[in-house]
C-alpha positions in Angstrom: 94.4 -78.5 9.9 95.5 -75.4 8.5 92.7 -75.7 5.5 90.0 -76.9 7.8 90.9 -73.3 9.8 90.5 -71.3 6.7 87.5 -72.5 6.0 85.7 -72.9 9.1 87.5 -70.2 11.7 84.1 -68.6 12.1 82.2 -71.7 13.0 84.9 -73.0 15.2 84.8 -69.6 17.4 80.9 -69.5 17.1 81.1 -73.1 18.3 83.5 -72.2 20.9 81.2 -69.1 22.6 78.5 -71.2 22.4 79.8 -74.4 24.5 80.8 -71.4 27.1 77.4 -71.1 27.6 76.4 -74.2 27.6 79.1 -75.4 30.0 78.1 -72.5 32.4 74.2 -73.1 33.0 74.8 -76.4 34.1 77.4 -75.8 36.4 75.8 -72.4 37.9 72.6 -74.0 38.5 74.0 -76.8 40.3 75.9 -74.0 42.5 72.9 -71.7 43.1 70.5 -74.5 43.4 72.4 -75.3 46.7 72.4 -71.8 47.6 68.9 -71.7 47.4 68.0 -74.7 49.3 67.0 -77.1 46.3 67.3 -80.8 47.3 69.3 -83.3 45.1 65.8 -85.0 43.8 64.7 -81.2 42.4 68.1 -80.5 40.8 67.8 -84.1 39.6 64.5 -83.2 37.4 66.2 -79.7 36.5 68.7 -81.3 35.1 66.8 -83.8 33.4 65.0 -81.3 31.3 67.8 -80.6 29.1 68.4 -84.2 28.0 64.7 -84.3 27.4 64.7 -81.0 25.2 67.9 -82.3 23.8 66.2 -85.7 22.2 63.1 -83.7 21.2 65.1 -81.2 19.3 67.0 -83.9 17.6 63.9 -85.3 16.0 62.1 -81.7 15.4 64.5 -79.9 14.0 64.8 -81.4 10.5 61.2 -80.5 10.1 61.7 -76.8 10.7 64.9 -76.8 8.6 62.6 -78.1 5.8 59.9 -75.6 6.5 61.7 -72.2 7.1 65.5 -73.2 6.3 69.0 -73.1 8.1 69.6 -69.3 8.9 66.0 -68.6 10.3 65.8 -71.7 12.4 69.8 -71.2 13.7 68.8 -67.4 14.5 65.4 -68.6 16.0 66.9 -70.7 18.4 69.9 -68.9 19.3 67.8 -65.8 20.3 65.5 -68.5 22.7 68.9 -69.8 24.3 70.0 -66.4 25.2 66.5 -65.6 26.9 66.7 -68.7 28.5 69.8 -68.2 30.0 69.0 -64.7 31.4 65.2 -65.9 32.6 67.4 -68.2 34.8 68.5 -65.8 37.0 65.4 -63.7 37.0 62.9 -66.5 37.9 64.7 -68.6 40.5 62.3 -71.2 41.0 62.6 -75.2 40.3 59.4 -75.4 38.0 60.9 -72.5 35.7 64.2 -73.8 35.7 63.2 -77.5 34.6 61.2 -75.4 31.9 64.0 -73.6 30.7 65.9 -76.5 30.7 63.8 -78.3 28.3 63.5 -75.2 26.0 67.6 -74.7 26.2 68.2 -78.7 25.4 66.0 -78.5 22.5 67.4 -75.3 21.2 71.1 -76.7 21.4 70.0 -79.8 19.8 68.7 -77.7 16.8 71.7 -75.3 16.9 74.2 -77.8 16.7 72.4 -79.8 13.8 72.4 -76.3 11.9 76.1 -75.5 13.1 77.3 -79.6 12.0 75.3 -79.0 8.5 77.2 -75.9 7.6 80.8 -78.0 9.0 80.1 -80.7 6.5 79.0 -78.5 3.7 82.3 -76.7 4.1 84.5 -79.9 4.3 85.8 -81.9 1.2 86.2 -85.5 1.3 90.0 -85.0 2.5 89.2 -82.8 5.1 86.0 -84.3 6.6 88.0 -86.3 9.5 90.1 -83.2 10.6 87.1 -81.0 10.4 85.4 -83.0 12.6 88.3 -83.4 15.1 88.4 -79.4 15.4 85.3 -79.4 16.1 85.3 -81.8 18.7 88.4 -80.0 20.3 86.6 -76.4 20.3 83.6 -78.2 21.7 85.7 -79.6 25.0 87.8 -76.1 25.2 84.5 -74.0 25.5 83.3 -76.5 28.2 86.5 -76.0 29.9 86.9 -72.4 29.5 83.0 -72.3 31.0 84.2 -73.7 34.2 87.1 -71.0 34.6 84.5 -68.2 33.7 82.6 -69.3 37.0 85.1 -67.7 39.2 84.5 -64.0 37.4 81.4 -63.5 39.6 79.3 -64.5 42.6 76.5 -67.8 42.0 74.2 -66.0 44.3 74.0 -62.6 41.8 72.7 -62.4 38.4 76.1 -61.6 36.7 77.1 -65.3 35.7 73.6 -65.6 33.8 74.4 -62.5 32.0 77.9 -63.8 30.9 76.7 -67.0 29.8 73.5 -65.2 27.8 76.2 -62.8 26.1 78.8 -65.5 25.2 75.7 -67.3 23.3 74.3 -64.0 21.7 77.8 -63.2 20.3 78.1 -66.8 19.1 76.0 -66.4 16.2 77.6 -63.3 14.7 80.6 -65.2 13.1 78.7 -67.7 11.9 75.7 -65.5 10.3 78.2 -63.3 8.8 80.5 -65.6 7.5 80.0 -65.9 3.7 79.8 -69.8 3.7 77.0 -70.9 1.5 73.8 -72.3 3.0 73.8 -76.2 3.2 71.1 -78.5 1.4 69.0 -80.3 3.9 69.2 -84.0 3.2 67.0 -86.5 5.0 69.0 -89.6 6.1 67.3 -93.0 6.0 66.5 -94.7 9.1 67.3 -98.1 10.5 65.1 -99.7 12.9 66.4 -100.4 16.1 66.0 -103.8 16.0 67.9 -104.5 13.3 70.8 -102.3 14.9 70.9 -104.4 17.9 71.1 -107.3 15.6 74.2 -105.6 13.9 75.8 -104.8 17.0 74.4 -105.6 20.5 77.3 -104.3 22.1 77.1 -101.1 20.3 73.5 -100.8 21.1 73.7 -101.4 25.1 77.2 -99.7 25.3 75.4 -96.5 23.9 72.6 -96.6 26.1 74.5 -97.2 29.0 76.6 -94.6 28.3 73.8 -92.0 27.6 73.1 -92.8 31.4 77.1 -92.0 32.1 76.9 -88.5 30.6 73.9 -87.4 31.7 75.0 -88.3 35.3 78.6 -86.4 34.7 77.2 -83.4 32.6 73.9 -82.9 34.8 75.1 -84.0 38.2 78.6 -83.5 38.8 78.2 -79.6 39.8 75.1 -81.0 42.3 77.6 -83.5 43.8 80.4 -81.0 44.0 78.3 -78.4 45.8 76.5 -81.3 48.4 80.2 -81.7 49.2 80.6 -78.2 50.2 83.5 -77.4 47.4 83.9 -73.9 46.7 83.2 -72.2 43.5 86.8 -72.4 42.5 87.0 -76.2 43.6 83.7 -77.0 41.7 85.1 -75.4 38.5 88.3 -77.3 38.8 86.4 -80.7 39.6 83.8 -80.5 36.8 86.3 -79.2 34.2 88.6 -82.1 34.9 85.9 -84.4 33.2 86.5 -82.4 30.0 90.5 -82.4 30.3 90.4 -85.8 30.7 88.1 -86.7 27.7 90.1 -84.2 25.4 93.5 -85.6 26.5 92.5 -89.2 26.4 90.5 -89.2 23.0 93.6 -89.5 20.5 95.2 -92.2 22.5 91.9 -94.5 22.8 91.4 -93.7 19.0 94.6 -94.7 18.0 94.4 -97.9 20.1 91.2 -98.9 19.0 92.5 -99.1 15.2 95.1 -101.6 16.3 92.9 -104.1 18.5 89.8 -105.8 19.3 87.7 -102.9 20.3 85.8 -105.1 22.5 89.0 -105.8 24.5 89.3 -101.9 24.7 85.7 -101.1 25.7 86.1 -103.6 28.4 89.5 -102.0 29.8 88.1 -98.5 29.3 84.9 -98.9 31.3 87.0 -101.0 33.7 89.3 -97.9 34.5 86.4 -95.6 34.5 84.7 -97.8 37.3 88.0 -97.9 39.1 87.9 -94.2 39.2 84.4 -93.9 40.4 85.3 -96.3 43.1 88.1 -94.3 44.1 85.8 -91.2 44.4 83.9 -93.1 46.3 86.5 -94.3 49.2 88.9 -91.3 48.4 86.1 -88.4 48.8 87.6 -86.8 51.2 90.6 -85.5 49.4 90.0 -83.1 47.0 92.7 -83.6 44.8 92.0 -87.4 44.5 88.3 -86.5 43.3 90.0 -84.1 40.7 92.2 -86.9 39.6 89.1 -89.5 39.6 86.9 -87.0 37.4 89.6 -87.0 35.3 89.9 -90.4 34.3 86.0 -91.1 34.4 86.3 -87.9 32.2 88.9 -89.5 29.9 87.8 -93.0 29.5 83.8 -92.1 29.0 83.9 -89.1 26.5 86.0 -91.1 24.0 83.7 -94.3 24.3 81.1 -92.9 22.1 83.4 -92.8 19.0 84.6 -96.0 20.0 81.3 -97.8 20.1 80.2 -96.1 17.2 83.5 -97.4 15.2 82.5 -101.0 16.8 79.0 -101.1 14.9 80.2 -99.9 11.7 82.3 -102.9 11.8 79.5 -104.7 11.4 77.5 -102.5 8.8 77.8 -102.1 5.0 79.1 -98.5 4.3 75.5 -97.5 3.1 74.2 -98.2 6.5 76.4 -96.5 8.7 74.4 -92.8 8.4 71.5 -94.3 9.6 72.7 -96.5 11.8 74.4 -93.5 13.5 71.0 -91.8 14.2 69.6 -95.1 15.9 72.6 -95.2 18.3 72.1 -91.2 19.2 68.4 -91.9 20.1 69.5 -94.8 22.4 72.0 -92.1 23.8 69.5 -89.8 24.4 67.0 -92.3 25.9 69.5 -93.5 28.3 70.2 -89.7 29.4 66.7 -88.5 29.6 65.8 -90.2 32.7 69.0 -90.6 34.8 69.3 -87.3 36.4 66.0 -87.9 38.3 67.2 -91.3 39.1 70.4 -90.0 40.3 68.6 -87.2 42.2 66.7 -89.7 44.3 69.6 -92.0 45.0 71.2 -88.8 46.6 68.2 -88.1 48.4 68.1 -91.3 49.9 71.8 -92.4 50.2 73.8 -89.1 50.3 76.4 -87.3 47.5 78.2 -90.5 47.4 75.4 -92.2 45.1 77.0 -90.2 42.5 80.4 -92.2 42.1 78.6 -95.2 42.8 76.2 -95.1 40.3 78.9 -93.8 37.9 80.9 -97.0 38.7 77.9 -99.4 38.7 77.1 -98.5 34.8 80.8 -98.6 34.0 80.9 -101.7 35.8 78.1 -103.1 33.9 79.5 -102.1 30.4 82.7 -103.8 31.3 80.7 -107.1 32.1 78.5 -107.1 29.1 81.5 -106.1 27.0 83.1 -109.2 28.1 80.1 -111.5 27.8 79.6 -110.3 24.0 83.5 -111.5 23.3 82.2 -115.1 24.1 79.1 -114.7 21.5 81.2 -113.6 18.3 84.6 -113.9 17.1 86.8 -110.6 16.7 87.4 -109.0 13.6 90.9 -108.5 12.7 92.3 -104.9 12.9 92.9 -104.8 9.5 89.5 -105.1 8.4 87.9 -103.0 11.0 86.0 -99.5 10.1 88.7 -96.1 10.8 87.5 -94.5 13.8 86.5 -91.1 13.6 86.2 -88.3 16.6 82.8 -87.7 18.1 81.3 -86.1 21.0 78.6 -87.4 23.4 76.5 -84.4 22.8 76.5 -85.2 18.9 73.4 -84.8 16.4 72.4 -87.2 14.1 74.5 -84.8 11.4 77.4 -85.1 13.8 77.1 -88.7 13.3 76.6 -88.6 9.6 79.8 -86.5 9.4 81.6 -89.3 11.3 80.2 -91.7 9.3 81.1 -90.1 6.0 84.7 -89.6 7.3 85.1 -93.4 7.9 83.3 -94.5 4.6 85.7 -92.0 2.9 88.6 -93.6 4.5 87.5 -97.2 3.6 87.4 -96.2 -0.2 90.6 -94.4 -0.1 92.0 -97.6 1.5 90.4 -100.1 -1.2 91.7 -97.7 -3.8 95.3 -97.8 -2.4 94.9 -101.3 -2.6 93.7 -101.8 -6.2 96.4 -99.3 -7.6 99.0 -101.5 -5.3 97.4 -104.8 -7.3 97.9 -103.0 -10.2 101.5 -101.9 -9.8 102.5 -105.7 -9.4 
């Protein structure tokens, strides 16, 4: 890890600041929307904009990179993010917010692609997995720190929008001023969704459902908390709990996934997440229980992405893994895009309890489907499975490729070790 920090610290510091801006924007809008009297349906539309933009950015950024290069794309998208965050506070209107959310989602997707390309370019075969782990930790810590900054100013004012804009503006300095070489853009071949589904039905269905879970969690948790009448301090703790749980449980779940049938683990993890959501439903009057539920929901949902990708890789040849990752990210984005709108309508018709009810229902669906798939295919022995690589729910195809490269390199290293052992005997 020391070698990773030595070569990648400017990028990691920049990413930490970048995630402060991203982590603040959704929560601040959720609180400010409640103060302005925007209903759940309106806020669902606003929150969905980010995921629509993010999906579009993942598709169009490679075109921009081929035309003008990484540095120009990075600087241009970063400046638009910073401007959009200020416009939130200047134009308090749901239509303007929705348009800015689309723009911010698009730009963040592109910025992630560039940052992850630099990360991959700086990593070696020996450090790629650790670099991805450091990247995940920094992303989570940035979102958690963002929730703490909510308490530094009044959401009814302008200061919080300025803070997140300044954090994003500063974030690009260490990355653009570092001496690292500009990465060469490479296009990864694609895999059809039909072929991907044939290879791993659970991977495809699970990733689609996980997109819905992530969009509900990342987009609508502040809206739910505001409708429940939580204070700003309570909202920051509640929203932060999702990511604290994900940070703490990412590695225990990853450790287990390399030692047991991953379908069993997916079923157990999603069942725990569903139980936590229903706990929030029945014990919603207690803030402490809500925080516990949020920690468990985040702790089970965030590691699921790495788990589903690893399960999919178990049934693919190494040369197909990067292409499969791109397909899974598209499915995740499709699942996320319309979810805040749906949850907003449900919260309008059935009250704020629709938020945990939706999470519990989707988690339960994944549990049932994982159990169903166990009846259709024999489990691979743990010794024949692909090593898991940590990856966040906000991943772009580049991060997916880094994770796949790390997994392939571990497979090749294990194969070389086996051959050496045979030769020695």
